[in-house]
N, C-alpha and C positions, 0 to 999 in steps of 0.2 A: 506215681507215675504211673500210669493206664498201659495195663497190657492187658493187650485186645488176642484174642484166636486168631490169627494169620489165615488162618484156610474154611473164608467163612465159604469158600464156593462148595462146601459137602453136606451145607443144610439149608432145608427151606424154609426155614420160619425163626423163628424168634425163637420158641419155647424150643425144637427141635437143639439149637446153635445153646443156651441154657442147658440144657437135659447132660451135656456135653462136659457145662462145665466140670473139671474136680475140687473133691469138699475134700473135708475133714473128719474122720468121725470111725469108730469102735462097733460101730454095727453099717450092716446095710441105708439104714432108714435112715441114720444122723450125715450120714456120706451122701443123702439126698438135699440140689441147689437150688434155690430161693428165688421169686423173685416179691422183690415190693414196691405197692400201688401206697407209694405216695400221695394223701389229703388231705387239707386240713382247711377249717375256717378261714372270718376271714379274710382277710385280701383274697384276689386271685381264686372267690371264692361262689363269683360272679350271679343270680338266681340260684344258687345250695346246691347250684350242678355236679360240681365237684365231689362236694361232700356227701351230695344226695346221692351219687353215681355209687358213693362207696357202700351206703350205709344202704338202697336195694344190692349188693350183692351181698352185703352178708345177708340180711335178709333168707337169703335163695338157699344158701351151702352150711354146708355141715363145719363149721367152722368152733374153735376155741382160741381164748383170750391169753395169748403166748408173753405179754410180759404190757405192766403198768409202769408211767413216769408217776412221780412222785409230785403232786399239781402245787403243792406246796414251792415248790422249784420255783415251777414261773409261772406260775396263774394271779393276777390282782383278784380278789374274791369280790368287789368295790366292779370289778369289770365282764367277770366274766362268775356268777356271781352261784352258790349250791341250790340246789333242787332240796324241796321237799317230793320223796313222791312213794309212792301205795309198797310194802313189802312184802316179800309171800304170804305169809298171815295177816294183811290186813294193814299191819300197824305202817304208821310213818319213817322213814327212814330218809336222812340225806347224800342226798347223790353227789358228790363234787368232781368241777372239768377239769377232763384231764384229757392227755391220750395214750391208747393202746391199739396195740400190735396185734390184730386178730390172725390166728395163720388157719388157712385148713385148702385142700387137697382138690385136682380140679378132674372133671372122670377124666381127659385124658392125660392123667398121673399128674399133674405140675403140683408144684407146690408154689404154694403162692398165701405172703402176710402182706396183711392191711394193717396202714398204722393212720390211724382219724381222730381228733381230735380235734378244739378247736384253738385259733392261731393265739403262742403264747405271749404272752404280754413282760415278760421278761428274760433277761439270757439266752437269748435265742441260739450265738453258738454254741452255746454247751445240752440246750435244747436240742438238738441237729447231734450233734456228739455223741447222745445220749441214745437218740433212735437210731444211730447207726455201730451204735457199740452192741444194742441188741438186733439191730440187721446182723451186724457179719456171727453173733453169735445157735443165728436161725439159716445157717448158712446163707444170705445170698448174694447172692450173684450179679445182679442189676434191681435199678431200679424203675417205676415208670412213675411219674410226677403228670399229677390232675392238676393243671386250670383249667380257667372260669373267667373271660374278660366282657365287661360292660363293655359294649360297641354299637356303632349308631346303623343298624340294623334293622328293617322289619320284624315281626314274628314271624312272618309269613312263609321266612329265608329257609328252602333246603337246611338241614344245619349238618356236618361232616366234622371228624374232628382233622385238623391236620394235627403234622409233626414233624417235631425238631428231633434234632443227638445232635452232640458235639463225636460221637461214637461214628470210627469210622465203621467196624461194621453191625453196627446196627439202622445206620444211614443204608447200608447195603442186605440186609435184609427188610424193609421194611420202605415204603416210598416218604423215609424222615429228609427232611433238608438239615440243611443245617444252620444249628439258633442263631441267631441275629437276637429275640428279644431287649430292648434298650428298657428304661425309665422301671422310677420304681419299681421294684420285689419285699413279695408277700414268702416268708414261710416258708413255701410250701421250693421257690424260689433257689429259695438258702439253703434245704437240704438237698435241691438238685443239683444242685453246684459243688458243695462239699463234696457230695458223692465224687462226681465226677474227679476231683481234686485229688479224693483217694485214693482212686482206682479201679470202678465202680462205673460199667456205663451204664450209660443215661437214657431214658428214651421223656420227652416231655411230649403230655398231652394234650391239643388245648380244643378248648372253645370256645364260642365270640354268642352273647347274651344280650336281647336286647336293653339299651343302654334304657330306652323306659320302664321294662319292667323282672331290670335286675336285682330290685329286693324282695323280686316274689318268686315260691318257689317257679323253675320251670325243668318239666321236665321231660319235655325235647331236647336239652342240650342233655340231659343225662342221661338220656337213648342211643347220643352221639358219639360218646365219650366209654359202656358202658359195648357199643359195636366197638370201638376199636381194640376196645382192648382183650374184646372176644377174636376176633380179629387176626388181633398179635400174638394172642397168649391160652388160646383158648377155651373159655371157661363154660363156653359151651351150657349155657342159662337163655330157656323159654321167655322174650325180654315181650310178653303178648300183652300181659297187665299194663304195663308201662308205659309200650304201644297206644294202648286204651286211652292211658288217661293222657301224654302228651297232646291226644288227637280231640280227649277234651277242652286239654288247656288252648288248644287255638280258638279250635269254633267258642269260648268262651272271651276268647282275650279280641273275636271276627268280632261278636254282640258288642262288645264296648266300642269298639274301634265305631263301627257303624251309628251306633247311637252319638258319640262325641260328634261334634264339628268335626274341634282341633286337630282332636286323639286320630280321626279318619285324615286333615291335611300335613301333618307327622306322619301317617305312616306308607300313606301315596308319593312324598316326600322323598323320606327313605328307600322304596321300590322305585322311584325314577331312580336316583341317582345310584343303589342296586343296579341299576341296568345298566347303563354307565358307566361302574364302575368308578365314579366316582368319591370320595370324601368329602363329608357337609366342610366349609369355613369352620372354625370355630367363630364367626361372628352373626353365621347367621343358623346355629345354633339354636336346636327349640330346648326348653325350661324344661329335662328330662323328670324333674324328682315332681316337677309339678304334676307333667301328666301324667304319671309314679302314683301320685297320694290320691289326684281322679281317677283311677286306674281301679286298687286298694275299695274309692266304696264302691261305686259301681261292685265292682264281685260281690263284693259285704251285701247288698240288697238283693243281686240275683241271688244271696246264699240264702238269705233271710226275706222275703221279701212280706211280712207281716214289720218288720223293724220299719 
């Protein structure tokens, strides 16, 4: 059963509410409450936006690995294969796919834990249970789950993350709506639902990625997720480089669309329907996989003009 703080009017933000939550510990540092940001590869990671946002954050903070799950328990290595990588002395070593929990403190003094890894192939219930067990040991009092879905929108759209939550407290402190997502679920949604059932307030952060480029990285969607996290958790990170990358990404897509009449027709159709706030009927949808393959070939040629 969820026991949420009753006096939300005393707080002006999510981070203020988090800091006020009581946690046990023998020292002041051990009694600091934390927020868990959860994101995984695979389903609900269109354009690698959710994992890309988490990876970008981890590259720009002073973080430590607080916990690591045993990959043999949750991954089929024929699907998520280990990789050979260069070690510190130049020799090769194996890097195994797994989920790690990274911990850092924001400039505003909020403790944050990021759970990041591939979507597991096995034992989802046990996987989520272990992640939340580690989260509890790290004084997590709230979960923020990142989702990225492929939708029929043009790449020229303004991208703003939308928030949902079953928590009355989080809805009162943000512009989150009541959770209403239905359909197949990825591991991040399983973790979100399990955390809420266990008594942790959960804020789900969603971003849309154009379906015809969902197989390629979307820095524009990454930026939207980071902006939402910054607004509510106070990450206080400078995103100028990512903003420039997102601009270059959109310009490259503009060039691809201009050079391909079929893609141009698709984007124009999506822009028109978006303006009408309408949805494309299933029988009228253009094959996004074919468009995506054409786009990948175009961008590859753009990066390697001599090939």
